[in-house]
TIKOLZA-88725 format. One record per residue (C-alpha): residue in three letters; x, y, z. Coordinates in Angstrom, 3 decimals, padded with zeros to 6 digits. Layout:
+-----+----------+----------+----------+
| res |        x |        y |        z |
+-----+----------+----------+----------+
| ala |        X |        Y |        Z |
...
+-----+----------+----------+----------+
! end
This chain:
+-----+----------+----------+----------+
| res |        x |        y |        z |
+-----+----------+----------+----------+
| met | -032.962 | -007.354 |  031.303 |
| ser | -031.964 | -008.341 |  034.813 |
| thr | -034.404 | -010.510 |  036.753 |
| arg | -034.153 | -007.982 |  039.579 |
| ser | -035.570 | -005.224 |  037.379 |
| arg | -039.273 | -004.500 |  037.260 |
| arg | -040.679 | -004.396 |  033.729 |
| thr | -043.253 | -001.779 |  032.866 |
| asp | -045.128 | -004.135 |  030.506 |
| thr | -048.588 | -004.913 |  031.809 |
| gly | -048.673 | -008.441 |  033.232 |
| ala | -044.901 | -008.956 |  032.942 |
| ile | -043.266 | -011.319 |  035.458 |
| thr | -040.770 | -009.619 |  037.738 |
| ala | -038.671 | -010.726 |  040.694 |
| glu | -041.213 | -009.093 |  042.956 |
| thr | -044.170 | -010.972 |  041.495 |
| val | -042.261 | -014.261 |  041.736 |
| ala | -041.430 | -013.539 |  045.383 |
| glu | -045.069 | -012.703 |  046.123 |
| phe | -046.232 | -015.909 |  044.406 |
| leu | -043.785 | -018.100 |  046.339 |
| ala | -044.716 | -016.421 |  049.640 |
| ala | -048.382 | -017.124 |  048.932 |
| thr | -047.639 | -020.703 |  047.811 |
| pro | -045.225 | -022.176 |  050.394 |
| asp | -045.787 | -025.758 |  049.132 |
| phe | -044.814 | -024.890 |  045.544 |
| phe | -041.497 | -026.752 |  045.677 |
| glu | -043.162 | -029.769 |  047.279 |
| leu | -045.495 | -029.916 |  044.284 |
| his | -042.605 | -029.323 |  041.865 |
| pro | -039.507 | -030.951 |  043.408 |
| glu | -037.796 | -031.087 |  040.017 |
| ile | -037.581 | -027.300 |  040.030 |
| ala | -036.256 | -027.145 |  043.583 |
| ala | -033.506 | -029.568 |  042.667 |
| arg | -032.332 | -027.290 |  039.853 |
| leu | -032.172 | -024.123 |  041.954 |
| arg | -028.839 | -022.862 |  043.202 |
| ile | -028.318 | -020.114 |  045.764 |
| pro | -024.785 | -018.679 |  045.877 |
| his | -023.049 | -018.124 |  049.201 |
| gln | -021.165 | -014.917 |  049.841 |
| ala | -018.009 | -016.949 |  049.291 |
| gly | -019.239 | -017.872 |  045.814 |
| asn | -020.067 | -021.549 |  046.398 |
| ala | -023.394 | -022.783 |  045.047 |
| val | -025.784 | -024.803 |  047.204 |
| ser | -029.249 | -026.193 |  046.665 |
| leu | -032.316 | -024.437 |  047.994 |
| ile | -032.864 | -027.237 |  050.526 |
| glu | -029.314 | -026.879 |  051.828 |
| lys | -029.833 | -023.149 |  052.163 |
| gln | -033.073 | -023.692 |  054.070 |
| val | -031.372 | -026.150 |  056.390 |
| asp | -028.608 | -023.624 |  057.047 |
| ile | -031.147 | -020.887 |  057.816 |
| leu | -033.126 | -023.166 |  060.131 |
| arg | -029.933 | -024.217 |  061.920 |
| lys | -029.053 | -020.574 |  062.605 |
| gln | -032.589 | -019.820 |  063.769 |
| asn | -032.456 | -022.822 |  066.082 |
| met | -029.184 | -021.598 |  067.607 |
| gln | -030.753 | -018.178 |  068.231 |
| leu | -033.779 | -019.782 |  069.898 |
| glu | -031.507 | -021.918 |  072.073 |
| arg | -029.608 | -018.822 |  073.245 |
| lys | -032.885 | -017.060 |  074.050 |
| leu | -034.084 | -020.119 |  075.972 |
| val | -030.865 | -020.234 |  077.984 |
| asp | -031.262 | -016.525 |  078.803 |
| leu | -034.869 | -017.068 |  079.916 |
| ile | -033.845 | -019.992 |  082.116 |
| glu | -031.124 | -017.901 |  083.772 |
| val | -033.600 | -015.069 |  084.419 |
| ala | -036.103 | -017.542 |  085.885 |
| arg | -033.458 | -019.011 |  088.181 |
| ala | -032.395 | -015.551 |  089.339 |
| asn | -036.021 | -014.631 |  090.052 |
| asp | -036.595 | -017.861 |  091.990 |
| ala | -033.505 | -017.165 |  094.083 |
| ala | -034.644 | -013.600 |  094.787 |
| val | -038.118 | -014.786 |  095.807 |
| glu | -036.553 | -017.323 |  098.181 |
| arg | -034.340 | -014.641 |  099.760 |
| ile | -037.297 | -012.328 |  100.321 |
| his | -039.261 | -015.249 |  101.771 |
| gln | -036.486 | -015.892 |  104.293 |
| leu | -036.365 | -012.189 |  105.131 |
| val | -040.116 | -012.119 |  105.791 |
| ile | -039.808 | -015.128 |  108.115 |
| ala | -036.982 | -013.467 |  110.056 |
| leu | -038.985 | -010.263 |  110.498 |
| met | -042.115 | -012.148 |  111.561 |
| glu | -040.204 | -014.205 |  114.120 |
| ala | -038.794 | -011.119 |  115.857 |
| asp | -040.264 | -010.558 |  119.323 |
| asn | -039.132 | -006.963 |  119.629 |
| leu | -037.566 | -004.141 |  117.649 |
| pro | -033.920 | -004.982 |  118.481 |
| asp | -034.450 | -008.577 |  117.325 |
| leu | -036.102 | -007.346 |  114.161 |
| leu | -033.265 | -004.953 |  113.315 |
| his | -030.513 | -007.462 |  114.055 |
| gly | -032.365 | -010.138 |  112.041 |
| leu | -032.743 | -007.686 |  109.187 |
| ala | -029.021 | -006.925 |  109.068 |
| asp | -028.119 | -010.619 |  109.297 |
| arg | -030.386 | -011.642 |  106.383 |
| leu | -029.287 | -008.745 |  104.204 |
| arg | -025.616 | -009.568 |  104.715 |
| his | -025.838 | -013.320 |  104.306 |
| arg | -028.710 | -013.688 |  101.848 |
| phe | -028.514 | -010.536 |  099.729 |
| gly | -024.745 | -010.098 |  099.507 |
| ala | -024.604 | -006.783 |  101.359 |
| asp | -021.217 | -005.981 |  102.876 |
| ala | -022.671 | -002.951 |  104.655 |
| val | -026.207 | -002.196 |  105.865 |
| arg | -027.640 |  001.071 |  107.135 |
| leu | -031.248 |  001.706 |  108.134 |
| ile | -032.078 |  005.374 |  108.731 |
| leu | -035.347 |  005.946 |  110.589 |
| phe | -037.289 |  009.202 |  110.810 |
| lys | -039.532 |  007.978 |  113.634 |
| gly | -039.032 |  006.860 |  117.228 |
| glu | -036.633 |  008.012 |  119.921 |
| pro | -032.903 |  007.350 |  119.312 |
| asp | -032.507 |  005.244 |  122.461 |
| glu | -035.507 |  003.153 |  121.375 |
| val | -034.625 |  002.474 |  117.746 |
| glu | -030.842 |  002.645 |  117.385 |
| phe | -030.001 | -001.046 |  117.358 |
| gly | -027.807 | -002.957 |  114.937 |
| pro | -027.616 | -001.074 |  111.630 |
| thr | -030.136 |  001.620 |  112.586 |
| leu | -029.535 |  005.356 |  112.856 |
| arg | -032.217 |  007.806 |  113.961 |
| leu | -032.309 |  011.151 |  112.109 |
| glu | -034.872 |  013.892 |  111.676 |
| his | -036.478 |  014.082 |  108.266 |
| asp | -035.170 |  017.634 |  107.826 |
| ala | -031.627 |  016.870 |  109.049 |
| pro | -028.849 |  018.269 |  106.795 |
| glu | -027.629 |  014.759 |  106.035 |
| ile | -031.028 |  013.781 |  104.662 |
| gly | -030.883 |  016.686 |  102.234 |
| glu | -028.358 |  014.633 |  100.254 |
| phe | -031.109 |  012.125 |  099.455 |
| gln | -033.972 |  014.443 |  098.492 |
| asn | -034.333 |  013.037 |  094.976 |
| val | -034.798 |  009.524 |  096.326 |
| leu | -037.207 |  010.664 |  099.006 |
| arg | -039.191 |  012.709 |  096.504 |
| asn | -039.515 |  009.893 |  093.955 |
| gly | -040.111 |  007.182 |  096.523 |
| gln | -038.379 |  004.562 |  094.344 |
| pro | -035.214 |  002.516 |  094.989 |
| val | -031.993 |  003.490 |  093.243 |
| val | -029.029 |  001.246 |  092.446 |
| gly | -025.486 |  001.775 |  091.206 |
| arg | -022.863 |  004.171 |  092.459 |
| leu | -024.018 |  006.759 |  094.987 |
| arg | -022.287 |  010.089 |  095.502 |
| pro | -019.313 |  010.068 |  097.918 |
| arg | -021.170 |  012.172 |  100.477 |
| gln | -024.156 |  009.814 |  100.358 |
| leu | -021.869 |  006.838 |  100.917 |
| glu | -020.251 |  008.564 |  103.907 |
| ile | -023.621 |  009.239 |  105.511 |
| leu | -024.839 |  005.694 |  104.953 |
| phe | -021.758 |  003.610 |  105.595 |
| glu | -019.386 |  005.928 |  107.461 |
| gly | -016.023 |  004.164 |  107.855 |
| his | -016.941 |  001.522 |  105.274 |
| ala | -017.730 |  004.065 |  102.541 |
| ala | -014.335 |  003.790 |  100.809 |
| arg | -014.839 |  000.048 |  100.262 |
| ile | -018.289 |  000.337 |  098.679 |
| ser | -018.292 | -000.099 |  094.905 |
| ser | -022.048 | -000.443 |  094.377 |
| ala | -025.060 |  000.385 |  096.504 |
| ala | -028.838 |  000.236 |  096.676 |
| leu | -031.016 |  002.756 |  098.463 |
| ile | -034.577 |  001.728 |  099.345 |
| pro | -037.228 |  004.172 |  100.656 |
| ile | -039.250 |  002.717 |  103.545 |
| gly | -042.934 |  003.625 |  103.635 |
| asp | -044.920 |  005.940 |  101.400 |
| arg | -042.385 |  008.427 |  100.006 |
| ala | -039.958 |  007.261 |  102.686 |
| glu | -042.185 |  008.400 |  105.548 |
| ile | -040.547 |  005.820 |  107.857 |
| gly | -036.976 |  006.039 |  106.595 |
| met | -034.614 |  004.484 |  104.070 |
| leu | -032.449 |  001.400 |  103.828 |
| gly | -028.958 |  001.447 |  102.334 |
| leu | -027.176 | -001.669 |  101.096 |
| gly | -023.527 | -001.549 |  100.054 |
| ser | -021.208 | -004.046 |  098.408 |
| gln | -017.529 | -004.186 |  097.563 |
| ser | -018.520 | -005.738 |  094.223 |
| glu | -019.470 | -003.406 |  091.387 |
| asp | -021.979 | -005.969 |  090.102 |
| gln | -023.855 | -006.796 |  093.312 |
| phe | -025.974 | -003.639 |  093.241 |
| gly | -024.993 | -002.437 |  089.779 |
| pro | -027.172 | -000.219 |  087.548 |
| thr | -028.494 | -003.267 |  085.642 |
| leu | -030.088 | -004.682 |  088.780 |
| gly | -033.875 | -004.592 |  088.607 |
| thr | -035.621 | -002.694 |  091.391 |
| thr | -038.781 | -004.816 |  091.637 |
| phe | -037.429 | -006.984 |  094.446 |
| leu | -035.976 | -003.945 |  096.209 |
| val | -039.472 | -002.436 |  096.233 |
| arg | -040.736 | -005.655 |  097.833 |
| ile | -038.059 | -005.457 |  100.526 |
| gly | -039.124 | -001.897 |  101.281 |
| glu | -042.776 | -002.900 |  101.565 |
| val | -042.031 | -005.862 |  103.831 |
| leu | -039.796 | -003.809 |  106.105 |
| ala | -042.294 | -000.934 |  106.292 |
| thr | -045.030 | -003.361 |  107.399 |
| ala | -042.781 | -004.913 |  110.036 |
| leu | -041.577 | -001.564 |  111.438 |
| arg | -045.089 | -000.147 |  111.775 |
| arg | -045.669 | -002.591 |  114.645 |
| tyr | -043.101 | -000.728 |  116.714 |
| leu | -043.106 |  002.867 |  115.430 |
+-----+----------+----------+----------+
! end
């Protein structure tokens, strides 16, 4: 009878009972090294190795997996630190602004040079056009036909990233729309009550669909707080 078969005899030793015993007695081979030395575990290629060699091979593979996970975690931590630093610099720029034009120009400058945006568009639903249209800002009514293209974003109140529809890109970036390969759209204020911020990049990866939106939410909150001083 094969050792892999389970006998029906009461009290018979099977492969399963041996496995259960060894799992419950991890120091068995330390207590009986002479047995461990006689064990052989075949590789898929047919070569026989000792149990200790097999364990070392398994541990080596596990160690390599842990190292890869650690490297991934370090890269994520570095990316998060960089994002926090960029938002910190953005907050400083907004706080240092003495008036709305300075704030809007400082916003565009930080987003282009610190966040990798090749195009920036801030659409505001509040204020008079001649009072708020500075730098990247465009004043539109909340019920304007152009805004109808963004109803899903306005309704959900959450940032979106990836590729926007051609018409959305035209509204946001006008003559630069054809060069935009990825974009982020950030509602400003509760359910975009103040407006929305569009960021565009010629790189498909800069604002690609894998980009997390947590930091984009923070940008929206910071900008909403800064704009409320003037609107």
